TORPA-4810 file (N, C-alpha, C, O; in nm, 3 decimals):
<nodes>
NODE_1_5.064_2.424_-0.111_4.946_2.368_-0.042_4.885_2.265_-0.130_4.870_2.287_-0.250_M
NODE_2_4.847_2.145_-0.072_4.783_2.041_-0.147_4.628_2.059_-0.139_4.567_2.014_-0.042_N
NODE_3_4.561_2.127_-0.242_4.422_2.153_-0.235_4.340_2.032_-0.260_4.220_2.037_-0.233_R
NODE_4_4.393_1.923_-0.312_4.316_1.802_-0.326_4.289_1.717_-0.205_4.199_1.633_-0.204_A
NODE_5_4.368_1.742_-0.101_4.360_1.664_0.022_4.222_1.667_0.082_4.167_1.562_0.114_A
NODE_6_4.160_1.792_0.100_4.024_1.794_0.169_3.919_1.716_0.089_3.833_1.650_0.147_P
NODE_7_3.925_1.724_-0.048_3.837_1.644_-0.130_3.844_1.500_-0.109_3.742_1.432_-0.097_L
NODE_8_3.973_1.446_-0.104_4.001_1.306_-0.077_3.934_1.259_0.060_3.868_1.156_0.070_V
NODE_9_3.958_1.347_0.164_3.899_1.315_0.292_3.747_1.310_0.291_3.685_1.221_0.350_V
NODE_10_3.688_1.412_0.219_3.546_1.412_0.206_3.480_1.286_0.139_3.379_1.230_0.181_A
NODE_11_3.554_1.250_0.031_3.514_1.128_-0.046_3.521_1.009_0.043_3.430_0.926_0.045_L
NODE_12_3.628_1.000_0.115_3.651_0.883_0.201_3.539_0.873_0.317_3.490_0.765_0.350_T
NODE_13_3.504_0.990_0.372_3.409_0.994_0.469_3.265_0.948_0.418_3.190_0.876_0.483_T
NODE_14_3.241_0.999_0.301_3.114_0.964_0.236_3.111_0.810_0.207_3.006_0.748_0.223_A
NODE_15_3.212_0.755_0.170_3.220_0.614_0.140_3.199_0.527_0.268_3.144_0.417_0.263_L
NODE_16_3.242_0.580_0.375_3.232_0.511_0.507_3.094_0.522_0.570_3.058_0.447_0.661_L
NODE_17_3.017_0.620_0.519_2.882_0.638_0.588_2.795_0.521_0.542_2.799_0.482_0.426_M
NODE_18_2.717_0.467_0.637_2.628_0.359_0.601_2.509_0.403_0.522_2.454_0.509_0.553_P
NODE_19_2.463_0.330_0.419_2.346_0.366_0.345_2.225_0.360_0.431_2.216_0.281_0.525_A
NODE_20_2.124_0.450_0.395_1.996_0.438_0.470_1.916_0.315_0.436_1.893_0.285_0.319_A
NODE_21_1.876_0.248_0.533_1.805_0.116_0.513_1.663_0.140_0.534_1.627_0.228_0.612_L
NODE_22_1.576_0.067_0.466_1.436_0.068_0.476_1.386_-0.034_0.577_1.433_-0.148_0.579_A
NODE_23_1.293_0.004_0.660_1.230_-0.089_0.754_1.094_-0.121_0.704_1.011_-0.031_0.688_T
NODE_24_1.067_-0.250_0.679_0.936_-0.288_0.634_0.852_-0.357_0.754_0.895_-0.455_0.814_N
NODE_25_0.736_-0.298_0.781_0.652_-0.342_0.893_0.513_-0.388_0.846_0.445_-0.317_0.772_I
NODE_26_0.473_-0.507_0.890_0.343_-0.559_0.861_0.268_-0.604_0.978_0.325_-0.679_1.058_T
NODE_27_0.139_-0.566_1.000_0.063_-0.618_1.109_0.006_-0.759_1.069_-0.077_-0.774_0.980_L
NODE_28_0.056_-0.856_1.141_0.018_-0.995_1.108_-0.103_-1.045_1.184_-0.187_-1.115_1.127_M
NODE_29_-0.115_-1.010_1.315_-0.224_-1.056_1.401_-0.245_-0.973_1.516_-0.152_-0.905_1.559_A
NODE_30_-0.365_-0.971_1.573_-0.397_-0.905_1.703_-0.440_-1.001_1.799_-0.532_-1.080_1.775_V
NODE_31_-0.373_-0.998_1.914_-0.409_-1.091_2.030_-0.429_-1.006_2.156_-0.336_-0.980_2.232_L
NODE_32_-0.561_-0.964_2.175_-0.585_-0.880_2.295_-0.521_-0.749_2.282_-0.555_-0.673_2.192_G
NODE_33_-0.426_-0.717_2.372_-0.358_-0.594_2.371_-0.215_-0.606_2.316_-0.129_-0.520_2.330_N
NODE_34_-0.197_-0.727_2.247_-0.062_-0.756_2.179_-0.080_-0.754_2.027_-0.187_-0.792_1.979_K
NODE_35_0.018_-0.711_1.951_0.010_-0.718_1.812_0.137_-0.803_1.768_0.246_-0.790_1.824_A
NODE_36_0.117_-0.881_1.676_0.222_-0.963_1.605_0.266_-0.880_1.479_0.194_-0.869_1.380_I
NODE_37_0.384_-0.824_1.489_0.433_-0.749_1.375_0.547_-0.830_1.298_0.628_-0.899_1.359_L
NODE_38_0.547_-0.817_1.171_0.657_-0.872_1.092_0.745_-0.748_1.064_0.704_-0.657_0.992_N
NODE_39_0.862_-0.747_1.120_0.957_-0.630_1.106_1.083_-0.681_1.027_1.170_-0.746_1.085_I
NODE_40_1.090_-0.652_0.905_1.207_-0.688_0.815_1.217_-0.842_0.816_1.326_-0.898_0.828_D
NODE_41_1.097_-0.911_0.802_1.106_-1.055_0.791_1.112_-1.134_0.925_1.105_-1.257_0.925_G
NODE_42_1.125_-1.064_1.037_1.120_-1.125_1.168_0.991_-1.100_1.248_0.947_-0.985_1.260_A
NODE_43_0.933_-1.201_1.301_0.811_-1.181_1.370_0.827_-1.137_1.512_0.904_-1.200_1.584_Q
NODE_44_0.762_-1.033_1.558_0.778_-0.982_1.694_0.635_-0.963_1.751_0.540_-0.924_1.683_R
NODE_45_0.631_-0.993_1.879_0.501_-0.973_1.954_0.523_-0.856_2.054_0.607_-0.862_2.143_T
NODE_46_0.445_-0.753_2.032_0.459_-0.624_2.101_0.327_-0.586_2.168_0.219_-0.589_2.109_V
NODE_47_0.345_-0.549_2.302_0.229_-0.500_2.376_0.214_-0.343_2.357_0.313_-0.273_2.336_T
NODE_48_0.090_-0.291_2.366_0.069_-0.149_2.361_0.160_-0.079_2.457_0.164_-0.109_2.577_V
NODE_49_0.236_0.018_2.400_0.327_0.096_2.489_0.468_0.044_2.478_0.559_0.114_2.523_G
NODE_50_0.492_-0.068_2.424_0.617_-0.131_2.422_0.677_-0.108_2.278_0.605_-0.071_2.185_Q
NODE_51_0.813_-0.132_2.265_0.883_-0.115_2.139_0.959_-0.239_2.106_0.998_-0.314_2.195_S
NODE_52_0.981_-0.262_1.974_1.067_-0.355_1.922_1.162_-0.283_1.830_1.123_-0.242_1.721_S
NODE_53_1.288_-0.267_1.874_1.381_-0.183_1.794_1.326_-0.039_1.784_1.296_0.027_1.883_G
NODE_54_1.314_0.004_1.660_1.266_0.150_1.642_1.115_0.156_1.630_1.060_0.264_1.613_S
NODE_55_1.047_0.044_1.637_0.903_0.045_1.618_0.835_0.035_1.756_0.863_-0.056_1.834_V
NODE_56_0.745_0.131_1.783_0.671_0.133_1.907_0.525_0.126_1.881_0.474_0.198_1.796_K
NODE_57_0.453_0.037_1.954_0.312_0.011_1.929_0.240_0.115_2.020_0.255_0.111_2.142_L
NODE_58_0.160_0.210_1.955_0.088_0.314_2.039_-0.054_0.278_2.065_-0.106_0.315_2.170_L
NODE_59_-0.118_0.211_1.980_-0.265_0.177_2.005_-0.297_0.060_1.919_-0.227_0.028_1.823_A
NODE_60_-0.410_-0.004_1.960_-0.448_-0.138_1.898_-0.596_-0.154_1.911_-0.656_-0.128_2.015_L
NODE_61_-0.654_-0.198_1.797_-0.795_-0.256_1.802_-0.802_-0.384_1.730_-0.699_-0.443_1.697_N
NODE_62_-0.925_-0.431_1.705_-0.935_-0.562_1.649_-0.876_-0.583_1.512_-0.841_-0.696_1.476_S
NODE_63_-0.864_-0.478_1.436_-0.804_-0.494_1.299_-0.706_-0.388_1.253_-0.680_-0.377_1.134_D
NODE_64_-0.652_-0.310_1.347_-0.556_-0.210_1.313_-0.469_-0.176_1.428_-0.506_-0.198_1.543_A
NODE_65_-0.350_-0.121_1.399_-0.256_-0.085_1.497_-0.200_0.060_1.456_-0.185_0.092_1.338_A
NODE_66_-0.173_0.139_1.556_-0.105_0.261_1.537_0.038_0.246_1.592_0.057_0.212_1.709_T
NODE_67_0.140_0.272_1.504_0.277_0.251_1.540_0.352_0.389_1.522_0.304_0.481_1.456_I
NODE_68_0.468_0.395_1.584_0.555_0.507_1.574_0.692_0.451_1.538_0.745_0.360_1.602_D
NODE_69_0.747_0.511_1.432_0.879_0.471_1.382_0.956_0.595_1.364_0.929_0.674_1.273_V
NODE_70_1.057_0.616_1.450_1.147_0.741_1.438_1.071_0.872_1.445_1.113_0.973_1.389_G
NODE_71_0.953_0.869_1.518_0.889_0.997_1.532_0.771_1.014_1.439_0.690_1.105_1.456_G
NODE_72_0.761_0.923_1.337_0.649_0.918_1.245_0.546_0.819_1.286_0.575_0.702_1.310_A
NODE_73_0.419_0.867_1.294_0.315_0.781_1.338_0.231_0.728_1.214_0.204_0.805_1.122_Q
NODE_74_0.195_0.606_1.214_0.112_0.552_1.105_0.015_0.447_1.162_0.047_0.367_1.249_K
NODE_75_-0.101_0.455_1.106_-0.206_0.347_1.129_-0.205_0.244_1.022_-0.225_0.277_0.906_R
NODE_76_-0.183_0.117_1.058_-0.181_0.009_0.956_-0.289_-0.095_0.996_-0.306_-0.131_1.112_I
NODE_77_-0.361_-0.138_0.890_-0.466_-0.238_0.914_-0.407_-0.378_0.902_-0.298_-0.398_0.849_V
NODE_78_-0.482_-0.474_0.954_-0.444_-0.616_0.955_-0.406_-0.661_0.812_-0.481_-0.641_0.717_L
NODE_79_-0.292_-0.719_0.802_-0.248_-0.767_0.675_-0.170_-0.665_0.587_-0.112_-0.698_0.483_G
NODE_80_-0.172_-0.544_0.634_-0.099_-0.437_0.556_0.020_-0.395_0.630_0.038_-0.425_0.748_E
NODE_81_0.106_-0.324_0.557_0.225_-0.271_0.624_0.273_-0.150_0.544_0.210_-0.107_0.447_G
NODE_82_0.382_-0.099_0.587_0.442_0.009_0.514_0.594_0.009_0.534_0.651_-0.059_0.619_Y
NODE_83_0.651_0.088_0.449_0.804_0.090_0.445_0.858_0.230_0.491_0.815_0.335_0.444_S
NODE_84_0.953_0.224_0.583_1.008_0.351_0.632_1.153_0.352_0.592_1.224_0.257_0.624_V
NODE_85_1.202_0.454_0.523_1.336_0.462_0.476_1.414_0.558_0.562_1.372_0.673_0.581_S
NODE_86_1.528_0.515_0.615_1.615_0.600_0.696_1.552_0.649_0.820_1.594_0.752_0.872_G
NODE_87_1.451_0.578_0.874_1.393_0.621_1.003_1.275_0.708_0.983_1.207_0.738_1.082_G
NODE_88_1.243_0.752_0.863_1.138_0.848_0.838_1.028_0.794_0.757_1.053_0.704_0.676_N
NODE_89_0.913_0.839_0.772_0.797_0.786_0.694_0.826_0.826_0.537_0.880_0.931_0.501_R
NODE_90_0.784_0.731_0.458_0.809_0.739_0.309_0.734_0.848_0.242_0.771_0.890_0.133_D
NODE_91_0.619_0.899_0.309_0.544_1.011_0.249_0.495_0.981_0.104_0.495_1.069_0.018_N
NODE_92_0.454_0.854_0.081_0.379_0.823_-0.040_0.476_0.751_-0.137_0.429_0.708_-0.243_G
NODE_93_0.607_0.736_-0.110_0.690_0.659_-0.194_0.722_0.532_-0.129_0.666_0.499_-0.024_G
NODE_94_0.811_0.457_-0.190_0.858_0.331_-0.123_0.776_0.208_-0.145_0.734_0.182_-0.257_G
NODE_95_0.751_0.135_-0.045_0.688_0.007_-0.063_0.570_-0.013_0.024_0.558_0.057_0.125_S
NODE_96_0.481_-0.105_-0.007_0.367_-0.157_0.071_0.381_-0.312_0.083_0.401_-0.380_-0.018_L
NODE_97_0.370_-0.364_0.200_0.377_-0.509_0.221_0.240_-0.556_0.259_0.178_-0.502_0.351_V
NODE_98_0.187_-0.662_0.185_0.058_-0.709_0.207_0.074_-0.866_0.251_0.162_-0.938_0.203_L
NODE_99_-0.011_-0.907_0.339_-0.005_-1.042_0.390_-0.127_-1.123_0.330_-0.241_-1.075_0.328_S
NODE_100_-0.099_-1.242_0.283_-0.205_-1.325_0.229_-0.306_-1.371_0.337_-0.270_-1.399_0.452_A
NODE_101_-0.434_-1.379_0.295_-0.530_-1.445_0.385_-0.523_-1.596_0.377_-0.435_-1.649_0.310_D
NODE_102_-0.610_-1.666_0.440_-0.602_-1.815_0.438_-0.620_-1.874_0.307_-0.571_-1.983_0.279_R
NODE_103_-0.692_-1.803_0.222_-0.715_-1.852_0.081_-0.598_-1.813_-0.016_-0.595_-1.852_-0.133_A
NODE_104_-0.506_-1.738_0.039_-0.388_-1.696_-0.043_-0.419_-1.570_-0.120_-0.344_-1.538_-0.212_G
NODE_105_-0.522_-1.498_-0.091_-0.554_-1.366_-0.152_-0.484_-1.247_-0.076_-0.462_-1.251_0.045_H
NODE_106_-0.453_-1.148_-0.154_-0.395_-1.028_-0.096_-0.494_-0.912_-0.111_-0.553_-0.893_-0.218_F
NODE_107_-0.510_-0.834_0.000_-0.605_-0.726_-0.002_-0.530_-0.598_0.039_-0.433_-0.601_0.115_F
NODE_108_-0.578_-0.488_-0.012_-0.527_-0.362_0.021_-0.642_-0.257_0.030_-0.747_-0.279_-0.031_A
NODE_109_-0.625_-0.150_0.101_-0.719_-0.046_0.109_-0.698_0.058_0.001_-0.587_0.111_-0.010_D
NODE_110_-0.801_0.091_-0.082_-0.800_0.203_-0.173_-0.868_0.320_-0.110_-0.975_0.309_-0.050_L
NODE_111_-0.801_0.435_-0.127_-0.863_0.561_-0.075_-0.871_0.658_-0.193_-0.771_0.692_-0.255_R
NODE_112_-0.995_0.703_-0.221_-1.022_0.803_-0.322_-1.114_0.909_-0.271_-1.220_0.876_-0.218_I
NODE_113_-1.082_1.029_-0.283_-1.157_1.145_-0.237_-1.204_1.125_-0.096_-1.318_1.157_-0.062_N
NODE_114_-1.112_1.071_-0.011_-1.141_1.063_0.134_-1.219_0.938_0.176_-1.237_0.914_0.296_G
NODE_115_-1.265_0.858_0.079_-1.334_0.738_0.114_-1.255_0.608_0.083_-1.195_0.594_-0.024_T
NODE_116_-1.258_0.516_0.177_-1.173_0.393_0.168_-1.259_0.273_0.135_-1.368_0.249_0.188_T
NODE_117_-1.197_0.198_0.041_-1.271_0.071_-0.004_-1.166_-0.045_-0.009_-1.058_-0.028_-0.067_Q
NODE_118_-1.196_-0.155_0.047_-1.109_-0.265_0.047_-1.113_-0.327_-0.093_-1.219_-0.338_-0.155_K
NODE_119_-0.990_-0.368_-0.144_-0.977_-0.423_-0.281_-0.891_-0.543_-0.268_-0.806_-0.554_-0.180_A
NODE_120_-0.917_-0.641_-0.368_-0.838_-0.763_-0.371_-0.731_-0.741_-0.492_-0.765_-0.688_-0.598_I
NODE_121_-0.605_-0.785_-0.466_-0.516_-0.773_-0.576_-0.549_-0.878_-0.688_-0.555_-0.999_-0.667_V
NODE_122_-0.570_-0.820_-0.808_-0.616_-0.909_-0.919_-0.527_-0.874_-1.044_-0.550_-0.776_-1.114_D
NODE_123_-0.430_-0.955_-1.064_-0.336_-0.932_-1.185_-0.410_-0.961_-1.318_-0.360_-0.926_-1.425_T
NODE_124_-0.528_-1.024_-1.312_-0.605_-1.053_-1.436_-0.698_-0.947_-1.470_-0.764_-0.957_-1.573_G
NODE_125_-0.711_-0.838_-1.386_-0.796_-0.722_-1.414_-0.715_-0.612_-1.479_-0.608_-0.575_-1.430_A
NODE_126_-0.766_-0.559_-1.590_-0.694_-0.454_-1.663_-0.686_-0.323_-1.581_-0.587_-0.251_-1.588_S
NODE_127_-0.790_-0.296_-1.504_-0.794_-0.173_-1.433_-0.825_-0.189_-1.282_-0.858_-0.300_-1.239_Y
NODE_128_-0.815_-0.089_-1.205_-0.881_-0.077_-1.076_-1.032_-0.082_-1.108_-1.080_0.000_-1.187_I
NODE_129_-1.104_-0.172_-1.052_-1.245_-0.189_-1.090_-1.335_-0.174_-0.972_-1.315_-0.235_-0.867_S
NODE_130_-1.439_-0.090_-0.991_-1.540_-0.061_-0.885_-1.672_-0.078_-0.932_-1.696_-0.066_-1.052_L
NODE_131_-1.766_-0.107_-0.846_-1.907_-0.105_-0.879_-1.949_0.046_-0.885_-1.876_0.136_-0.844_S
NODE_132_-2.068_0.065_-0.939_-2.131_0.196_-0.946_-2.149_0.249_-0.804_-2.121_0.366_-0.776_G
NODE_133_-2.195_0.165_-0.716_-2.213_0.211_-0.577_-2.093_0.254_-0.507_-2.093_0.356_-0.437_G
NODE_134_-1.980_0.174_-0.523_-1.856_0.213_-0.469_-1.808_0.353_-0.520_-1.762_0.439_-0.445_M
NODE_135_-1.823_0.370_-0.660_-1.771_0.487_-0.720_-1.853_0.608_-0.674_-1.798_0.717_-0.654_A
NODE_136_-1.982_0.589_-0.657_-2.067_0.698_-0.605_-2.024_0.740_-0.465_-2.014_0.859_-0.436_D
NODE_137_-1.999_0.641_-0.375_-1.950_0.676_-0.239_-1.816_0.749_-0.241_-1.789_0.831_-0.154_R
NODE_138_-1.733_0.717_-0.342_-1.600_0.782_-0.358_-1.610_0.914_-0.436_-1.511_0.983_-0.456_M
NODE_139_-1.733_0.947_-0.479_-1.753_1.077_-0.555_-1.677_1.081_-0.673_-1.617_1.185_-0.702_K
NODE_140_-1.672_0.974_-0.749_-1.610_0.964_-0.882_-1.710_0.998_-0.989_-1.813_0.932_-0.996_I
NODE_141_-1.687_1.098_-1.073_-1.782_1.139_-1.181_-1.752_1.044_-1.291_-1.700_1.092_-1.391_N
NODE_142_-1.776_0.919_-1.287_-1.743_0.822_-1.384_-1.817_0.825_-1.511_-1.763_0.783_-1.613_Y
NODE_143_-1.940_0.875_-1.511_-2.021_0.879_-1.632_-1.981_0.983_-1.733_-2.034_0.990_-1.844_R
NODE_144_-1.882_1.065_-1.690_-1.818_1.155_-1.780_-1.695_1.090_-1.860_-1.634_1.152_-1.948_S
NODE_145_-1.664_0.958_-1.819_-1.565_0.890_-1.877_-1.596_0.823_-2.005_-1.700_0.851_-2.064_G
NODE_146_-1.509_0.734_-2.053_-1.529_0.661_-2.177_-1.626_0.541_-2.149_-1.601_0.456_-2.063_R
NODE_147_-1.734_0.540_-2.225_-1.843_0.435_-2.205_-1.812_0.311_-2.288_-1.757_0.319_-2.397_A
NODE_148_-1.849_0.196_-2.232_-1.827_0.067_-2.311_-1.913_-0.041_-2.249_-2.003_-0.015_-2.169_G
NODE_149_-1.883_-0.164_-2.289_-1.957_-0.284_-2.241_-1.858_-0.388_-2.196_-1.746_-0.393_-2.247_E
NODE_150_-1.894_-0.468_-2.105_-1.815_-0.583_-2.064_-1.897_-0.700_-2.045_-2.014_-0.685_-2.012_A
NODE_151_-1.842_-0.823_-2.063_-1.911_-0.936_-2.049_-1.881_-1.005_-1.904_-1.765_-1.035_-1.873_M
NODE_152_-1.976_-1.027_-1.827_-1.968_-1.093_-1.697_-2.049_-1.219_-1.684_-2.125_-1.254_-1.775_T
NODE_153_-2.034_-1.287_-1.573_-2.115_-1.413_-1.556_-2.258_-1.392_-1.564_-2.330_-1.486_-1.597_A
NODE_154_-2.311_-1.271_-1.537_-2.446_-1.231_-1.549_-2.487_-1.166_-1.678_-2.599_-1.115_-1.689_N
NODE_155_-2.401_-1.165_-1.775_-2.432_-1.113_-1.906_-2.355_-0.984_-1.927_-2.264_-0.952_-1.851_G
NODE_156_-2.394_-0.909_-2.031_-2.330_-0.783_-2.061_-2.370_-0.667_-1.966_-2.486_-0.654_-1.928_R
NODE_157_-2.275_-0.585_-1.928_-2.303_-0.469_-1.847_-2.236_-0.346_-1.903_-2.140_-0.360_-1.978_I
NODE_158_-2.282_-0.226_-1.869_-2.223_-0.110_-1.906_-2.101_-0.073_-1.813_-2.106_-0.094_-1.692_N
NODE_159_-1.997_-0.020_-1.869_-1.876_0.018_-1.791_-1.832_0.151_-1.833_-1.864_0.193_-1.945_V
NODE_160_-1.760_0.221_-1.753_-1.711_0.351_-1.785_-1.558_0.347_-1.736_-1.530_0.300_-1.626_W
NODE_161_-1.466_0.397_-1.818_-1.330_0.406_-1.786_-1.297_0.558_-1.772_-1.309_0.640_-1.863_I
NODE_162_-1.255_0.583_-1.646_-1.222_0.727_-1.617_-1.095_0.741_-1.545_-1.051_0.647_-1.479_T
NODE_163_-1.029_0.860_-1.555_-0.903_0.880_-1.494_-0.925_0.953_-1.365_-0.989_1.058_-1.360_K
NODE_164_-0.866_0.891_-1.252_-0.885_0.952_-1.123_-0.752_1.019_-1.087_-0.646_0.956_-1.096_V
NODE_165_-0.757_1.149_-1.045_-0.636_1.225_-1.023_-0.545_1.168_-0.910_-0.423_1.173_-0.922_P
NODE_166_-0.605_1.114_-0.799_-0.523_1.059_-0.693_-0.592_0.932_-0.638_-0.711_0.930_-0.606_Q
NODE_167_-0.509_0.826_-0.629_-0.560_0.707_-0.574_-0.452_0.659_-0.460_-0.335_0.636_-0.490_V
NODE_168_-0.496_0.647_-0.339_-0.400_0.605_-0.238_-0.425_0.459_-0.217_-0.539_0.417_-0.196_Q
NODE_169_-0.316_0.375_-0.223_-0.322_0.238_-0.196_-0.239_0.209_-0.069_-0.116_0.216_-0.074_I
NODE_170_-0.302_0.178_0.041_-0.228_0.164_0.171_-0.167_0.299_0.201_-0.236_0.400_0.216_G
NODE_171_-0.032_0.298_0.210_0.040_0.430_0.238_0.099_0.492_0.110_0.170_0.592_0.119_N
NODE_172_0.074_0.439_0.003_0.127_0.492_-0.125_0.032_0.565_-0.208_-0.083_0.524_-0.220_L
NODE_173_0.075_0.678_-0.268_-0.002_0.759_-0.350_0.028_0.743_-0.498_0.144_0.748_-0.539_M
NODE_174_-0.079_0.723_-0.580_-0.059_0.721_-0.724_-0.140_0.836_-0.791_-0.242_0.880_-0.737_L
NODE_175_-0.096_0.881_-0.900_-0.158_0.994_-0.964_-0.208_0.962_-1.107_-0.139_0.890_-1.181_Y
NODE_176_-0.323_1.011_-1.148_-0.381_0.991_-1.282_-0.386_0.840_-1.318_-0.315_0.789_-1.404_D
NODE_177_-0.473_0.777_-1.247_-0.491_0.634_-1.262_-0.624_0.603_-1.323_-0.728_0.653_-1.281_V
NODE_178_-0.618_0.512_-1.435_-0.743_0.474_-1.495_-0.817_0.381_-1.404_-0.761_0.290_-1.343_D
NODE_179_-0.951_0.408_-1.397_-1.036_0.329_-1.312_-1.160_0.284_-1.398_-1.216_0.364_-1.472_V
NODE_180_-1.200_0.160_-1.385_-1.314_0.103_-1.448_-1.429_0.101_-1.354_-1.409_0.054_-1.242_S
NODE_181_-1.550_0.147_-1.388_-1.663_0.152_-1.307_-1.771_0.065_-1.376_-1.809_0.094_-1.489_V
NODE_182_-1.822_-0.043_-1.307_-1.931_-0.127_-1.358_-2.062_-0.070_-1.318_-2.077_-0.017_-1.208_Q
NODE_183_-2.160_-0.080_-1.411_-2.296_-0.030_-1.380_-2.353_-0.110_-1.262_-2.333_-0.231_-1.253_D
NODE_184_-2.421_-0.044_-1.172_-2.488_-0.111_-1.070_-2.395_-0.159_-0.956_-2.289_-0.100_-0.931_G
NODE_185_-2.437_-0.264_-0.890_-2.356_-0.315_-0.777_-2.312_-0.459_-0.804_-2.334_-0.550_-0.724_N
NODE_186_-2.247_-0.474_-0.922_-2.206_-0.609_-0.968_-2.085_-0.662_-0.899_-2.058_-0.781_-0.912_T
NODE_187_-2.011_-0.584_-0.828_-1.892_-0.627_-0.758_-1.910_-0.623_-0.605_-1.952_-0.521_-0.550_L
NODE_188_-1.880_-0.730_-0.540_-1.884_-0.725_-0.394_-1.761_-0.659_-0.326_-1.763_-0.612_-0.212_D
NODE_189_-1.658_-0.662_-0.407_-1.521_-0.606_-0.357_-1.453_-0.538_-0.470_-1.470_-0.582_-0.584_I
NODE_190_-1.376_-0.435_-0.449_-1.303_-0.366_-0.557_-1.189_-0.460_-0.600_-1.138_-0.541_-0.523_A
NODE_191_-1.154_-0.446_-0.726_-1.039_-0.512_-0.782_-0.919_-0.422_-0.801_-0.933_-0.316_-0.862_L
NODE_192_-0.805_-0.458_-0.752_-0.687_-0.376_-0.762_-0.617_-0.437_-0.890_-0.545_-0.537_-0.882_L
NODE_193_-0.642_-0.373_-1.001_-0.588_-0.428_-1.130_-0.470_-0.358_-1.179_-0.406_-0.280_-1.109_G
NODE_194_-0.439_-0.388_-1.307_-0.308_-0.350_-1.364_-0.291_-0.204_-1.391_-0.178_-0.158_-1.403_N
NODE_195_-0.404_-0.122_-1.402_-0.377_0.021_-1.414_-0.302_0.077_-1.291_-0.239_0.182_-1.298_S
NODE_196_-0.312_0.007_-1.181_-0.229_0.046_-1.061_-0.111_-0.041_-1.046_0.000_0.008_-1.022_A
NODE_197_-0.130_-0.175_-1.060_-0.018_-0.272_-1.033_0.097_-0.250_-1.130_0.210_-0.280_-1.093_L
NODE_198_0.075_-0.198_-1.255_0.181_-0.171_-1.346_0.274_-0.062_-1.291_0.387_-0.046_-1.337_N
NODE_199_0.226_0.013_-1.193_0.319_0.118_-1.137_0.414_0.064_-1.035_0.498_0.139_-0.986_R
NODE_200_0.407_-0.070_-0.999_0.490_-0.127_-0.908_0.572_-0.243_-0.959_0.537_-0.310_-1.056_F
NODE_201_0.687_-0.265_-0.886_0.755_-0.392_-0.892_0.695_-0.480_-0.785_0.686_-0.441_-0.668_Q
NODE_202_0.654_-0.602_-0.825_0.585_-0.691_-0.726_0.677_-0.809_-0.700_0.734_-0.870_-0.791_M
NODE_203_0.689_-0.839_-0.567_0.773_-0.943_-0.518_0.698_-1.024_-0.414_0.656_-0.974_-0.310_K
NODE_204_0.684_-1.150_-0.445_0.609_-1.241_-0.344_0.717_-1.329_-0.270_0.804_-1.392_-0.331_R
NODE_205_0.703_-1.327_-0.142_0.786_-1.421_-0.056_0.692_-1.487_0.039_0.649_-1.431_0.140_D
NODE_206_0.662_-1.612_0.002_0.569_-1.698_0.079_0.434_-1.620_0.093_0.369_-1.598_-0.009_N
NODE_207_0.392_-1.579_0.210_0.262_-1.526_0.234_0.277_-1.374_0.233_0.180_-1.308_0.272_D
NODE_208_0.382_-1.315_0.195_0.405_-1.171_0.186_0.417_-1.126_0.042_0.485_-1.190_-0.037_L
NODE_209_0.352_-1.018_0.009_0.359_-0.953_-0.130_0.407_-0.807_-0.108_0.339_-0.730_-0.040_L
NODE_210_0.519_-0.772_-0.162_0.574_-0.641_-0.154_0.545_-0.568_-0.287_0.578_-0.619_-0.394_T
NODE_211_0.483_-0.446_-0.278_0.468_-0.358_-0.394_0.559_-0.240_-0.372_0.550_-0.168_-0.273_L
NODE_212_0.650_-0.223_-0.470_0.746_-0.121_-0.461_0.726_-0.023_-0.580_0.730_-0.066_-0.695_T
NODE_213_0.707_0.096_-0.555_0.678_0.202_-0.668_0.796_0.201_-0.754_0.911_0.208_-0.709_K
NODE_214_0.766_0.191_-0.887_0.879_0.201_-0.996_0.924_0.349_-0.994_0.848_0.441_-0.962_K
NODE_215_1.053_0.366_-1.031_1.105_0.495_-1.051_1.136_0.519_-1.197_1.197_0.436_-1.262_T
NODE_216_1.094_0.630_-1.247_1.104_0.648_-1.394_1.205_0.762_-1.423_1.230_0.795_-1.539_Y
</nodes>
């Protein structure tokens, strides 16, 4: 009996199986009850209740859409997206796709301790940076962190560097992230800086920025 034959057949079958592909979905615009979605680089206009391939639009408002992909439901805000691998939700891994605004800036939602704050992608910032008011709303005990000073356009200010156990950026979860908190309300918007961005491979394609979590 040739005991090697079943192994050869199994290997051949595995080689013939297609690899799981990721689907990248971004909400580009909202037009009444229609959403313009970028699905793997192709622009699609979908009405609530309709599907484009494996993506179904379930609900829509002025700045967000709820979609279903392979049985997984996800709410995405305008300009943001998420990546689905093999037809299933990534559950915190994978990629996040951001769309530039008219000025060429990229924005993402930060979620800490159940509170969401919009942030601008800033490769010149060393940390995720928040004002004291933002940090208070997010229930961050930043005054127990490392104290220091920073120079701003309005002069020197007190800052604290603290480690936050969980930071959700769009649909992606990061753990043990250094966050800088500035005294008072010196920031109008949070800065998504390198303490988070260094965890990603960043790829820009025209008006789209893809953040893909690094594997270690």
